[in-house]
C-alpha positions in Angstrom: -118.6 -215.5 -60.2 -118.0 -217.5 -57.1 -114.2 -216.8 -57.0 -114.9 -213.0 -57.4 -117.3 -213.1 -54.5 -114.8 -214.9 -52.3 -112.2 -212.4 -53.3 -114.6 -209.5 -52.5 -115.3 -211.0 -49.1 -111.5 -211.2 -48.4 -111.0 -207.6 -49.5 -113.8 -206.4 -47.3 -112.6 -208.4 -44.3 -109.1 -207.1 -44.7 -110.4 -203.5 -45.0 -112.4 -203.9 -41.8 -109.5 -205.5 -40.0 -107.2 -202.8 -41.1 -109.6 -200.1 -39.9 -110.2 -201.7 -36.5 -106.6 -202.5 -35.9 -105.3 -199.3 -37.5 -103.0 -201.5 -39.6 -101.6 -199.2 -42.2 -99.7 -201.9 -44.1 -102.8 -204.0 -44.5 -104.9 -201.0 -45.4 -102.4 -200.0 -48.1 -102.6 -203.4 -49.8 -106.4 -203.2 -49.6 -106.7 -199.8 -51.3 -105.9 -201.3 -54.7 -107.7 -204.6 -54.2 -110.9 -203.5 -55.9 -109.3 -203.5 -59.3 -109.9 -207.2 -60.1 -113.5 -206.9 -59.0 -114.0 -203.9 -61.3 -112.3 -205.7 -64.2 -114.6 -208.7 -63.6 -117.7 -206.4 -63.6 -116.6 -204.8 -66.9 -116.0 -208.2 -68.5 -119.4 -209.5 -67.3 -121.2 -206.4 -68.5 -119.7 -206.9 -72.0 -120.7 -210.6 -72.0 -124.2 -209.7 -71.0 -124.5 -207.0 -73.6 -123.4 -209.5 -76.3 -125.8 -212.1 -75.1 -128.7 -209.7 -75.0 -127.9 -208.6 -78.6 -128.0 -212.2 -79.7 -131.2 -213.1 -77.8 -133.4 -210.2 -76.6 -135.4 -212.6 -74.4 -132.4 -212.5 -72.1 -132.9 -208.8 -71.3 -134.8 -209.3 -67.9 -132.2 -211.7 -66.6 -129.3 -209.8 -68.0 -130.4 -206.6 -66.4 -130.9 -208.3 -63.0 -127.4 -209.7 -63.2 -126.0 -206.3 -64.2 -127.6 -204.7 -61.2 -126.2 -207.3 -58.8 -122.7 -207.0 -60.3 -122.9 -203.2 -59.9 -123.7 -203.7 -56.2 -120.8 -206.1 -55.9 -118.5 -203.5 -57.5 -119.9 -200.9 -55.0 -119.0 -203.1 -52.0 -115.5 -203.3 -53.4 -115.3 -199.5 -53.6 -116.6 -199.2 -50.1 -113.9 -201.6 -48.9 -111.3 -199.4 -50.6 -112.8 -196.3 -49.0 -112.6 -198.0 -45.6 -109.0 -198.9 -46.1 -108.2 -195.3 -47.0 -110.0 -194.2 -43.8 -107.9 -196.7 -41.8 -104.8 -195.0 -43.1 -106.2 -191.6 -42.3 -107.2 -192.5 -38.8 -103.8 -194.2 -38.1 -101.5 -191.5 -39.7 -103.7 -188.5 -40.4 -102.8 -188.8 -44.1 -105.5 -188.5 -46.7 -104.5 -190.7 -49.6 -107.8 -190.6 -51.5 -106.7 -188.2 -54.2 -102.9 -188.8 -54.3 -103.0 -189.9 -58.0 -104.7 -186.6 -58.9 -102.2 -184.3 -57.2 
């Protein structure tokens, strides 16, 4: 988990820098950077589910870890949103739903 948290910190820092500096290139690379964090959360949730099924005594700790990882995932999503807003403020281009158009 340590590497993922460091990665998240980097993503958040880059998103903030891109927003403050109106750096579109940096913002564009940050808009997809939450993918690895989401993948990690998905893997971890699966591992916790399997552990809880094997040993129900792990439910309290497993749920606590799941809650924390969901918050970590949410921070990554906020970083992505911030990077998207950096692009919008710099160019006036809303890229949030381009994949859906």
